KOLVEXDREN-562465 format. One record per residue (C-alpha): residue number from 1; residue in one letter; chain; x, z, y. Coordinates in steps of 0.25 Angstrom, whole numbers, padded with zeros to 4 digits, always signed. Layout:
% KOLVEXDREN-562465
[node NUM, A, A, [X, Z, Y]]
...
***
This chain:
% KOLVEXDREN-562465
[node 1, M, A, [-0114, +0297, +0177]]
[node 2, S, A, [-0114, +0294, +0162]]
[node 3, P, A, [-0113, +0279, +0157]]
[node 4, V, A, [-0127, +0280, +0151]]
[node 5, R, A, [-0134, +0284, +0164]]
[node 6, E, A, [-0127, +0272, +0170]]
[node 7, A, A, [-0134, +0263, +0160]]
[node 8, R, A, [-0146, +0255, +0159]]
[node 9, R, A, [-0152, +0247, +0148]]
[node 10, A, A, [-0151, +0232, +0150]]
[node 11, R, A, [-0154, +0219, +0142]]
[node 12, V, A, [-0141, +0213, +0139]]
[node 13, W, A, [-0141, +0205, +0126]]
[node 14, D, A, [-0151, +0193, +0125]]
[node 15, P, A, [-0158, +0190, +0112]]
[node 16, A, A, [-0150, +0177, +0110]]
[node 17, L, A, [-0136, +0184, +0112]]
[node 18, R, A, [-0140, +0196, +0102]]
[node 19, A, A, [-0145, +0186, +0092]]
[node 20, F, A, [-0132, +0178, +0093]]
[node 21, H, A, [-0124, +0191, +0092]]
[node 22, W, A, [-0130, +0196, +0079]]
[node 23, I, A, [-0131, +0182, +0072]]
[node 24, L, A, [-0117, +0179, +0076]]
[node 25, A, A, [-0113, +0192, +0070]]
[node 26, A, A, [-0120, +0190, +0057]]
[node 27, L, A, [-0115, +0176, +0055]]
[node 28, V, A, [-0100, +0179, +0059]]
[node 29, I, A, [-0100, +0191, +0049]]
[node 30, A, A, [-0107, +0182, +0038]]
[node 31, N, A, [-0097, +0171, +0040]]
[node 32, W, A, [-0085, +0180, +0040]]
[node 33, L, A, [-0090, +0186, +0027]]
[node 34, L, A, [-0092, +0172, +0021]]
[node 35, G, A, [-0078, +0167, +0026]]
[node 36, Q, A, [-0072, +0179, +0019]]
[node 37, F, A, [-0080, +0181, +0007]]
[node 38, G, A, [-0089, +0169, +0006]]
[node 39, P, A, [-0091, +0158, -0004]]
[node 40, N, A, [-0081, +0147, -0006]]
[node 41, V, A, [-0091, +0137, +0000]]
[node 42, M, A, [-0093, +0142, +0015]]
[node 43, T, A, [-0105, +0134, +0018]]
[node 44, L, A, [-0113, +0146, +0023]]
[node 45, H, A, [-0100, +0150, +0031]]
[node 46, F, A, [-0101, +0137, +0038]]
[node 47, W, A, [-0115, +0138, +0041]]
[node 48, L, A, [-0113, +0152, +0047]]
[node 49, G, A, [-0102, +0146, +0055]]
[node 50, Y, A, [-0110, +0135, +0061]]
[node 51, S, A, [-0121, +0146, +0065]]
[node 52, I, A, [-0110, +0154, +0072]]
[node 53, A, A, [-0105, +0142, +0079]]
[node 54, G, A, [-0120, +0140, +0084]]
[node 55, L, A, [-0120, +0154, +0088]]
[node 56, L, A, [-0107, +0153, +0096]]
[node 57, L, A, [-0112, +0141, +0103]]
[node 58, F, A, [-0125, +0149, +0107]]
[node 59, R, A, [-0116, +0160, +0112]]
[node 60, I, A, [-0107, +0151, +0121]]
[node 61, V, A, [-0120, +0145, +0127]]
[node 62, W, A, [-0126, +0159, +0128]]
[node 63, G, A, [-0114, +0164, +0135]]
[node 64, L, A, [-0115, +0153, +0146]]
[node 65, V, A, [-0131, +0153, +0148]]
[node 66, G, A, [-0136, +0165, +0141]]
[node 67, P, A, [-0141, +0178, +0148]]
[node 68, A, A, [-0130, +0185, +0157]]
[node 69, P, A, [-0125, +0195, +0147]]
[node 70, A, A, [-0123, +0184, +0137]]
[node 71, R, A, [-0115, +0175, +0147]]
[node 72, F, A, [-0100, +0175, +0145]]
[node 73, V, A, [-0098, +0176, +0161]]
[node 74, S, A, [-0106, +0189, +0161]]
[node 75, F, A, [-0097, +0196, +0151]]
[node 76, I, A, [-0083, +0189, +0150]]
[node 77, R, A, [-0074, +0197, +0160]]
[node 78, G, A, [-0060, +0196, +0165]]
[node 79, P, A, [-0048, +0205, +0161]]
[node 80, R, A, [-0051, +0215, +0172]]
[node 81, A, A, [-0065, +0218, +0167]]
[node 82, I, A, [-0060, +0219, +0153]]
[node 83, L, A, [-0049, +0229, +0157]]
[node 84, D, A, [-0058, +0237, +0165]]
[node 85, Y, A, [-0068, +0238, +0154]]
[node 86, M, A, [-0057, +0242, +0144]]
[node 87, R, A, [-0053, +0254, +0153]]
[node 88, H, A, [-0067, +0260, +0150]]
[node 89, L, A, [-0068, +0256, +0136]]
[node 90, G, A, [-0063, +0269, +0130]]
[node 91, K, A, [-0073, +0278, +0138]]
[node 92, R, A, [-0084, +0284, +0129]]
[node 93, E, A, [-0096, +0279, +0137]]
[node 94, P, A, [-0104, +0266, +0136]]
[node 95, S, A, [-0099, +0254, +0144]]
[node 96, L, A, [-0113, +0250, +0147]]
[node 97, W, A, [-0108, +0236, +0149]]
[node 98, P, A, [-0119, +0225, +0151]]
[node 99, G, A, [-0116, +0215, +0140]]
[node 100, H, A, [-0102, +0212, +0135]]
[node 101, N, A, [-0092, +0221, +0141]]
[node 102, P, A, [-0078, +0214, +0145]]
[node 103, L, A, [-0072, +0218, +0131]]
[node 104, G, A, [-0085, +0214, +0124]]
[node 105, A, A, [-0084, +0200, +0131]]
[node 106, L, A, [-0070, +0198, +0125]]
[node 107, S, A, [-0076, +0201, +0112]]
[node 108, V, A, [-0087, +0191, +0113]]
[node 109, V, A, [-0077, +0180, +0118]]
[node 110, A, A, [-0067, +0183, +0106]]
[node 111, M, A, [-0079, +0183, +0096]]
[node 112, L, A, [-0084, +0170, +0101]]
[node 113, L, A, [-0070, +0163, +0102]]
[node 114, A, A, [-0067, +0168, +0088]]
[node 115, L, A, [-0080, +0163, +0082]]
[node 116, I, A, [-0079, +0150, +0089]]
[node 117, W, A, [-0065, +0149, +0083]]
[node 118, Q, A, [-0070, +0152, +0070]]
[node 119, V, A, [-0081, +0142, +0070]]
[node 120, G, A, [-0071, +0131, +0075]]
[node 121, T, A, [-0061, +0134, +0064]]
[node 122, G, A, [-0072, +0134, +0054]]
[node 123, L, A, [-0077, +0121, +0058]]
[node 124, I, A, [-0064, +0114, +0056]]
[node 125, S, A, [-0058, +0122, +0044]]
[node 126, D, A, [-0054, +0115, +0031]]
[node 127, P, A, [-0050, +0124, +0020]]
[node 128, E, A, [-0047, +0112, +0012]]
[node 129, D, A, [-0057, +0117, +0001]]
[node 130, F, A, [-0066, +0104, +0003]]
[node 131, I, A, [-0078, +0114, +0005]]
[node 132, N, A, [-0077, +0123, +0017]]
[node 133, V, A, [-0072, +0113, +0027]]
[node 134, G, A, [-0077, +0115, +0041]]
[node 135, P, A, [-0086, +0103, +0047]]
[node 136, L, A, [-0076, +0099, +0057]]
[node 137, A, A, [-0063, +0100, +0049]]
[node 138, D, A, [-0062, +0085, +0049]]
[node 139, Q, A, [-0061, +0085, +0064]]
[node 140, V, A, [-0048, +0092, +0064]]
[node 141, S, A, [-0035, +0089, +0057]]
[node 142, S, A, [-0034, +0095, +0043]]
[node 143, A, A, [-0023, +0104, +0047]]
[node 144, T, A, [-0032, +0110, +0058]]
[node 145, A, A, [-0043, +0111, +0048]]
[node 146, R, A, [-0035, +0119, +0038]]
[node 147, K, A, [-0029, +0128, +0049]]
[node 148, A, A, [-0043, +0130, +0054]]
[node 149, V, A, [-0046, +0138, +0040]]
[node 150, G, A, [-0035, +0148, +0044]]
[node 151, W, A, [-0040, +0149, +0058]]
[node 152, H, A, [-0054, +0151, +0053]]
[node 153, H, A, [-0050, +0163, +0044]]
[node 154, L, A, [-0042, +0169, +0056]]
[node 155, G, A, [-0055, +0167, +0065]]
[node 156, G, A, [-0063, +0175, +0054]]
[node 157, S, A, [-0053, +0186, +0055]]
[node 158, I, A, [-0053, +0186, +0070]]
[node 159, I, A, [-0068, +0187, +0070]]
[node 160, L, A, [-0068, +0198, +0060]]
[node 161, I, A, [-0059, +0206, +0070]]
[node 162, L, A, [-0068, +0203, +0082]]
[node 163, V, A, [-0080, +0207, +0074]]
[node 164, L, A, [-0074, +0220, +0070]]
[node 165, L, A, [-0069, +0223, +0084]]
[node 166, H, A, [-0083, +0220, +0089]]
[node 167, V, A, [-0089, +0230, +0079]]
[node 168, A, A, [-0078, +0241, +0083]]
[node 169, V, A, [-0081, +0239, +0097]]
[node 170, I, A, [-0096, +0241, +0095]]
[node 171, L, A, [-0093, +0254, +0087]]
[node 172, Y, A, [-0083, +0258, +0098]]
[node 173, Y, A, [-0094, +0256, +0109]]
[node 174, R, A, [-0105, +0263, +0100]]
[node 175, F, A, [-0097, +0276, +0096]]
[node 176, W, A, [-0087, +0277, +0107]]
[node 177, K, A, [-0094, +0272, +0120]]
[node 178, N, A, [-0108, +0275, +0115]]
[node 179, E, A, [-0113, +0261, +0118]]
[node 180, D, A, [-0121, +0253, +0108]]
[node 181, L, A, [-0117, +0238, +0108]]
[node 182, V, A, [-0125, +0234, +0096]]
[node 183, R, A, [-0139, +0238, +0100]]
[node 184, P, A, [-0139, +0229, +0113]]
[node 185, M, A, [-0135, +0218, +0104]]
[node 186, I, A, [-0147, +0220, +0096]]
[node 187, T, A, [-0157, +0224, +0108]]
[node 188, G, A, [-0151, +0217, +0120]]
[node 189, W, A, [-0152, +0230, +0128]]
[node 190, K, A, [-0139, +0238, +0132]]
[node 191, W, A, [-0136, +0249, +0141]]
[node 192, V, A, [-0128, +0244, +0153]]
[node 193, R, A, [-0122, +0251, +0165]]
[node 194, R, A, [-0131, +0251, +0177]]
[node 195, R, A, [-0127, +0243, +0189]]
***
């Protein structure tokens, strides 16, 4: 039986999670661009960073109390599930996974951790320019605050790699596995395997 015949349409992503995803994507892209090409005074970069921190706090809470597909316990899997999923990754058929698949869950966790790192290092960074000092830089040693500048730049590179990998995987699923992962994140509806 073909995978499409085994599928049913299901509501997977709730409106709050979808809004979180697209707002976070826009803010991360804008803030990365500001960090690379922005003005010398990074006030807007700071404000977008605070907004990202608020979104991350929401996602952590939503991962604990939100609808089942949004909860961490529903999609974070162990090594056996990840390896089993990877064995079928090359097949030219949709995975029809309800919510985040085991590899997608790793991506979610990696992105959340990278963004938490980025917010944290931004809050304590002190580039010694007397302008772009993180609001918590005085809460750590001056050596740590100076090192945090480099850590923040490294975090930006890691986030860029994760975003590019995310887009590449979306394209892989669309064109190799014939599975659209973008539309469900807009509408909330996804084709999933029948139980």
